[in-house]
N, C-alpha and C positions, 0 to 999 in steps of 0.2 A: 535430710530436709529437701523439700521440693517447693516449686512455685508454678505459676502459669504465665502465659503470654497472650496479650490481646493485640491485634493489629488489623490493618486494612491493606488489601492488594487490589490493583486494578489492571484491566486489560485495555491497552491503548486502542482507541477506535471502536470500543463497544460500550454499551450502557449496562449490560448484564455481566457482572464479574464473577458469576458462580463457576465452580469447577476447578479453580486453581488449587493444586496440591501444595500444601505448606508442610515441609518436613524438617525436623530437627536433625542437623548433620550428625553422622555417626550414631544414629539411633533409629528405632522403629517407630518413634512417635511422629504422627502426622495427622493432618486434618484437611478439610476441603472448605474453600470459601463459599459464602452464601452469595445471593444476587447482588448485594451491596459491596461485596468484596471482604466483608468482615470475617475474621477467623479467631479461634482461641485454641491454643495448645496448652494442655494441662499435664500435671505430674512431671514437670521438667526438673531435673536435678539442679541444685544451686550451683552457680558458677557462670562462666562466660561461654557462650555458644554461638553457633551460626545456624541460620535457617536457609533452606533452599526452596525456591518457588518454581513450579513447573506446570505446563499445560501443553497438550498436544498441538503441534504446528506453531509454537511460540518459543521465543528465546527464553531460556531459563534465567533466573536471577538469584542472587544470594546476598545475604546480609550477615556480616560478621560482627563480633564484639558485643553481642546482646548479653547484658548482665541480668541473670535471674537471681532474685533475692528470696530468702526463705519465707514460706507461707504468705507470699504476696502475689497479687495479680499485677504483672509488669506490662505496661502499655508502650507500644512503639509509637514514637511521635512523628514518624515519617511514612509517607505513602510509598508502597512498593509497587512497581509497575512491570508488566510484561509486554514486550513487543511481538507482533506476529513475525514469524520467519518471513524473509523476503521471498518474492516469487519472480517469475520471468514473463516477458512478453515476446511472442514470436508472431510476426504478421507480414503480410505482403500488400503493398500499396501499388496500384496500377494506374497509369494515366490512360484515360479513355481515348481510344483511337491511335495509340502509340505502341511501338514495340520496345523502345528504350525506356526503362522505368528507374534508371539510376538518378540519384541526386534529389529525390523527393525528401523534403525536410519533415521529420516526424518528431513531435514533442510529446513526452509522456512524463507526468509527475515531475516537471522541472528539468528533465533530461532531454537532450536533442541528439538525433542521429540522422544520417542520410542513408537512403536505401541503396542497395547494390543494383547491378544491371538488371536483375530479374525482379526488382522491387521489394526484396525481402529486407527486413530490419529485425534486430534482436536486442532487447534490453535485459540485462541480468541484474539480479539483486534489487528489484523494484519493491518499494514499500507495498505490502499486501493491502488489499481493500479497494474501494471504488476510486477510480482515477478518470480524468478527462484526457483525451489525446487529440492532437491536431496534426493534419498532414497538409503540406502546401507545396506548390510548385508554380513557377511563373506561367501565366496563361491558363491556369486552372483554378476552379473554385476551391477555396480551403475546405477541407473535410474535417469535421469534428464529431467525436463520439465519446461515449462513456463505457467503461469496461470495469470488470471486477477481477483484480489480480488475486489468485488464490495463494494463501500462505503455503510456502514450501512446495509450490507447484508452478505450472505454466499456463498462461492464457495464450491459446493458439488460434489465429484467425487466418484463413487462407487468402482471401482477396477483399481488399477495400478498394473501391474504384473511385478515383477523383475525376470529376467531370470537367470538360473544357469550359472555360468562361465564355459566355455568349453575350453579345450586346446587340444594339441596334444602331442604325445610322439614319440620321435625319438631316436633310439638307436641301439645297436648291441647285438645280442644274440649268444652265442657260446656253443658248446657241449664239455665238458672237455674230453680230451684224443683223440679228433678227429681233423683232419685238414680240413675236409669237414664239414661245418656247415649248409648245405642245408637241 
C-alpha cells in the first residue's frame, strides 16, 4: 500500500521558491518545488518517513516522523524553510589623508568590528543577501553603503575611503582699543 505527500517549502529571503529538491530519505523518490514552494511526492510506502530538502548554496533541512497512510494524500501542516549558506565580508577602510587606519568601527548586519592597522576588517558567517554597512571614525564623515553577501562565498572590496569631516567657521574679530576693526 502506498500514499502521497503534499507540502510547501520556502527559501528565506526570496519570493521565488522554485528548485528545492524534496527527497524521501533512504529512497530514490524525489521532486522539485514550484515557484510557490509547493511539492507533491507520490507512491510513498505506508509508514513513518523523513524527507530531506536541499538547494545549492543553502543549508539543507530535514523533517522526520511523517506518517504516510494507505491510499491517502497526506498534507504537511508546517512550512519547511531553507536558509542561504552564510558568506564572508572582507574589506579595507581607509581614513582620507592618514596612514594609520586602525580602529575604524565597521558595522555589518548587526555585527561590529574594528579595523586593523592597515584598515582591513573581516566578518565570517554573515547572513547571505543584501546588507547595509557603516564605517565611522572620530573626525571623519560616517560612510554607509549597501552590499550583497553571496551565499557560501565572499564579498571582497579593496578600499572604502572615509573622508575627513569638514566644517566652516563664522565669527567676529575685533582689535582691542579700536573702533575700526577693518
